[in-house]
C-alpha positions as CSV (number, residue, x, y, z in Angstrom):
1,M,0.0,0.0,0.0
2,L,1.3,3.5,-0.9
3,S,1.8,5.8,2.0
4,K,-0.2,9.0,2.4
5,E,3.0,11.0,2.2
6,L,4.0,9.3,-1.1
7,L,0.6,9.9,-2.6
8,E,0.8,13.6,-1.7
9,I,4.0,14.0,-3.9
10,L,3.1,11.8,-6.8
11,V,2.1,13.6,-10.0
12,C,1.3,12.6,-13.6
13,P,4.6,12.4,-15.6
14,Q,2.8,13.9,-18.6
15,N,1.1,17.0,-17.2
16,H,2.0,17.0,-13.5
17,L,-1.6,16.8,-12.3
18,P,-2.0,15.1,-8.9
19,L,-2.6,11.3,-8.7
20,D,-4.8,9.5,-6.2
21,L,-5.6,5.8,-5.6
22,A,-8.2,4.5,-8.0
23,A,-11.5,3.2,-6.6
24,K,-11.6,-0.6,-6.1
25,D,-14.6,-0.9,-8.5
26,L,-12.7,0.8,-11.3
27,V,-9.7,-1.5,-10.8
28,E,-12.0,-4.6,-10.8
29,S,-13.6,-3.4,-14.0
30,L,-10.3,-2.9,-15.7
31,N,-9.1,-6.4,-14.5
32,A,-12.3,-7.9,-16.0
33,K,-11.3,-6.4,-19.4
34,I,-7.8,-7.6,-19.0
35,A,-9.1,-11.1,-18.3
36,K,-11.1,-10.9,-21.6
37,R,-8.0,-9.7,-23.4
38,A,-9.8,-6.4,-24.2
39,L,-7.6,-3.7,-22.7
40,K,-4.6,-2.0,-24.1
41,N,-2.3,0.6,-22.6
42,A,-1.4,4.0,-24.2
43,S,1.3,2.4,-26.4
44,G,-1.2,-0.1,-27.8
45,K,0.1,-3.1,-26.0
46,L,-2.5,-5.6,-24.9
47,L,-2.5,-5.9,-21.1
48,E,-2.1,-9.4,-19.7
49,D,-1.2,-8.9,-16.0
50,K,-4.0,-8.2,-13.4
51,L,-3.7,-4.8,-11.7
52,D,-3.0,-4.7,-8.0
53,G,-4.4,-1.1,-8.1
54,G,-4.0,2.1,-10.0
55,L,-3.2,5.8,-9.6
56,I,-5.8,7.9,-11.3
57,R,-5.0,11.4,-12.6
58,A,-7.0,14.3,-11.1
59,D,-8.9,14.8,-14.4
60,K,-10.0,11.1,-14.4
61,Q,-8.7,10.5,-17.9
62,V,-5.7,8.4,-17.2
63,L,-4.8,5.6,-14.8
64,Y,-1.3,4.4,-14.1
65,P,-1.2,0.7,-13.1
66,I,0.1,-0.6,-9.9
67,L,1.8,-4.0,-10.5
68,D,3.4,-6.1,-7.7
69,E,2.7,-3.1,-5.4
70,I,4.8,-0.8,-7.6
71,P,3.3,2.2,-9.4
72,I,4.3,2.3,-13.1
73,L,4.5,6.0,-13.9
74,L,5.4,5.7,-17.5
75,A,3.3,7.4,-20.2
76,D,3.3,4.4,-22.5
77,E,2.1,2.1,-19.7
78,A,-0.9,4.4,-18.8
79,I,-4.4,3.3,-19.4
80,R,-6.6,5.9,-21.1
81,L,-9.9,5.7,-19.3
82,D,-11.8,7.5,-22.1
83,E,-10.9,4.6,-24.4
84,T,-12.1,1.9,-21.9
85,Q,-15.8,2.7,-22.1
């Protein structure tokens, strides 16, 4: 689990908006799409690994995955939420 102190300093690497932990239901929804092989990241790579969680950008447009309890704050690894509908 990420500490409150760490969450307070994490920002989006693309536009520096704050990040916060994604809601459990959002992560579950994304994991269901991963299980169906129906979710790609920003670089177009099909996601195969279940998310442990996510960091959602303040504008709710992008989620950075948390895998093995490590936040992956790389633009190419981000999940564009507007494309997951």
